[in-house]
C-alpha positions in Angstrom: 93.7 85.5 108.8 97.2 86.9 109.8 98.1 89.9 110.4 101.0 92.2 110.4 101.4 95.4 112.7 104.1 98.0 113.7 104.8 97.7 117.6 104.4 100.7 119.3 108.0 102.0 119.0 107.9 101.0 115.6 111.5 98.8 116.9 109.9 95.4 114.9 106.0 94.2 113.7 103.1 92.3 115.6 102.2 88.9 113.6 99.2 88.2 115.5 96.0 85.7 114.1 93.9 82.4 115.9 95.6 79.5 117.3 94.4 77.8 113.6 96.4 80.6 111.6 99.5 80.4 113.8 99.4 76.5 113.6 99.0 77.1 109.8 101.6 79.4 109.3 104.0 77.3 111.7 103.4 73.9 109.9 103.4 75.7 106.4 106.7 77.8 106.9 108.1 74.5 108.2 107.6 72.6 104.9 108.8 75.5 102.8 112.5 76.1 104.5 112.8 72.2 104.0 114.9 69.6 106.7 117.9 70.6 108.0 121.1 70.7 105.7 119.2 69.7 102.7 120.1 73.3 101.2 123.8 73.0 102.7 124.0 76.3 101.3 120.8 78.4 102.8 120.9 76.9 106.3 121.4 79.7 108.1 118.4 82.0 106.2 116.6 78.9 107.6 118.1 79.4 110.9 116.2 82.9 110.8 113.1 81.6 109.1 113.1 79.3 111.9 113.6 82.0 114.7 109.9 83.4 113.0 108.6 79.7 113.9 110.5 79.8 117.6 108.1 82.4 118.4 104.9 82.3 117.1 105.1 77.8 119.0 106.1 79.8 121.8 102.6 82.5 121.2 100.9 78.6 120.5 102.1 77.1 123.9 100.9 80.5 125.3 104.1 81.6 126.4 103.7 84.8 124.1 101.0 88.1 124.1 97.0 87.8 123.5 94.9 89.5 122.4 90.8 90.4 121.7 89.9 91.7 118.3 86.6 92.6 116.4 85.0 90.1 114.8 81.9 92.0 113.1 79.2 90.8 115.0 77.0 93.1 117.2 74.5 92.5 119.2 71.6 93.0 116.2 74.0 89.9 113.9 73.7 87.4 117.4 70.3 87.9 117.9 70.0 87.2 113.8 72.0 84.0 114.5 70.4 82.9 117.7 73.9 82.3 119.4 76.1 83.3 122.2 78.5 85.0 121.8 80.6 88.3 122.3 81.9 90.6 119.8 85.7 90.0 119.7 88.4 86.8 118.8 90.9 86.1 120.5 94.6 86.8 118.8 97.8 85.2 119.4 100.4 87.9 118.8 104.7 87.8 118.9 107.2 89.9 118.0 109.5 90.6 115.3 112.5 93.1 115.0 112.2 94.6 111.6 115.4 93.7 110.5 114.8 90.3 110.9 112.0 90.5 109.4 112.6 92.2 106.7 115.4 89.3 105.9 112.6 86.6 106.2 110.7 87.5 103.7 112.9 88.0 101.0 114.4 85.1 102.1 111.3 82.9 101.6 111.2 83.6 98.0 114.2 81.8 97.5 112.6 78.8 99.7 109.2 79.2 98.1 110.9 78.2 94.3 113.5 75.8 96.3 110.5 73.6 97.4 108.4 74.3 94.7 111.1 73.3 92.8 111.4 69.5 94.4 108.1 69.5 94.3 107.9 69.6 90.6 110.8 66.9 90.3 113.0 69.7 88.9 110.6 71.4 86.1 112.5 74.7 85.0 108.5 76.2 85.5 108.3 75.1 89.0 105.8 77.4 90.4 103.6 76.4 87.4 103.7 73.3 87.7 100.3 71.2 88.6 101.5 69.9 91.9 102.4 73.5 93.1 99.7 76.1 91.4 97.7 74.8 94.3 99.9 73.7 97.3 98.9 75.0 100.8 102.1 75.7 101.7 103.1 78.2 99.3 99.8 79.7 99.3 100.5 80.2 102.8 103.6 81.6 103.2 102.3 84.0 99.9 99.8 85.5 101.9 102.4 85.8 104.6 104.4 87.3 102.8 102.1 90.3 101.7 101.3 90.8 105.0 104.4 92.1 105.7 104.8 94.4 102.9 101.5 95.3 103.2 102.5 97.2 106.8 105.5 98.4 104.7 103.8 100.5 102.6 102.0 101.7 105.0 105.1 102.7 107.3 107.3 103.9 104.6 107.6 106.5 102.7 105.3 106.2 99.2 107.8 108.2 97.0 109.9 105.5 98.4 107.7 101.8 98.6 107.9 100.5 94.7 111.5 100.8 94.7 112.0 98.9 97.8 109.5 96.4 97.0 111.6 95.7 93.0 114.7 95.6 95.4 114.1 93.0 97.2 112.3 90.7 95.1 115.0 89.2 93.1 114.9 86.8 89.7 118.4 84.5 91.1 118.6 82.7 94.5 119.9 85.4 97.0 119.8 84.1 100.8 122.0 81.2 99.7 125.1 81.4 101.9 124.4 84.8 103.7 126.3 85.4 106.9 123.8 85.9 108.9 125.7 87.7 111.4 124.7 90.8 109.4 121.8 90.3 110.4 122.3 90.4 114.2 124.4 94.1 114.4 121.5 95.7 112.0 119.4 94.0 114.5 120.8 95.4 117.7 121.7 99.3 115.7 117.6 99.3 115.6 116.7 98.8 118.9 119.6 101.8 119.9 118.0 104.0 117.9 114.6 106.6 119.0 111.6 105.4 117.6 111.1 108.5 115.5 115.0 107.7 113.6 113.5 103.6 113.5 110.9 104.4 110.3 113.0 106.3 108.4 115.4 103.7 109.0 113.1 100.4 107.7 113.8 101.8 104.0 118.0 101.5 104.6 117.9 98.7 105.9 116.1 96.5 103.7 118.3 98.6 100.8 121.7 97.2 103.2 120.7 93.6 103.8 119.1 93.3 99.9 122.5 95.4 98.8 124.8 93.1 100.8 126.9 96.3 100.4 130.6 97.4 101.8 129.7 96.4 105.3 128.3 93.2 104.7 131.4 92.2 103.1 133.8 93.2 105.7 130.7 91.3 108.3 130.8 88.7 105.6 134.8 88.2 105.0 135.5 87.8 108.9 132.5 85.4 109.3 134.7 82.7 106.6 137.9 83.6 107.8 136.4 82.5 111.3 135.0 79.6 109.5 138.6 78.2 107.6 140.6 79.0 111.0 138.3 76.8 113.6 137.2 74.8 110.7 133.5 74.6 111.3 130.2 76.2 109.2 128.6 80.3 108.8 125.6 79.2 111.2 128.1 78.1 114.1 130.3 81.6 114.2 129.3 84.4 116.7 129.6 88.1 116.4 131.2 89.0 120.3 130.1 92.7 118.4 126.7 92.0 118.4 124.6 92.0 121.6 120.8 91.8 122.3 119.8 93.7 125.6 117.9 91.1 127.8 114.6 94.0 127.5 112.8 94.9 124.4 111.1 98.0 124.7 109.0 96.8 121.5 
């Protein structure tokens, strides 16, 4: 089962699970976000989800962290089961910055809706369509969203959680044509904070990402201006103001 926990310095979250958990999540995320340019307006958001897939894939290849997790088997249970085993399972793990994972959490709502509509051949009530009710990719991605939300609930103040969860769940398409360069700015800003300040700012980051306020609009306008100047897509623009450090103290 996929688990999501805060990193030691609250700079992001650690996604962990066994090999098959990661393989299933990787395949499900790829299915949900569709093919390249399948939904052109969502290509920027798609690339950010695929960024998480990139880390999951490298974890599967043994290029990320490994941890040992209690499996519930003590000496007595192993004797009763007549098996030779130990009391721990090997889990793979990878880290994702908090602003990044908050955006992915929200954007996946849109991709689930798009995927369900495609699966149901345009049915207005796509998520209730018989082709989607028990769809394994939707179920896996919803479960992934749920464990991210659980980690968030365990981290931010209880007085804020309902308001934040409501803000992060929209009844309309939200991630289309999103200037994801804004996430790079938030990520870099979050990295520079002290651990205690990061905890307090998770709620603020979720609010800024979801509301697309004046700060976001300024980035969006700069990106759109650059696309006109260079005659290219939004996803091809890089902001010179956002530079990630070579090493992150998770």
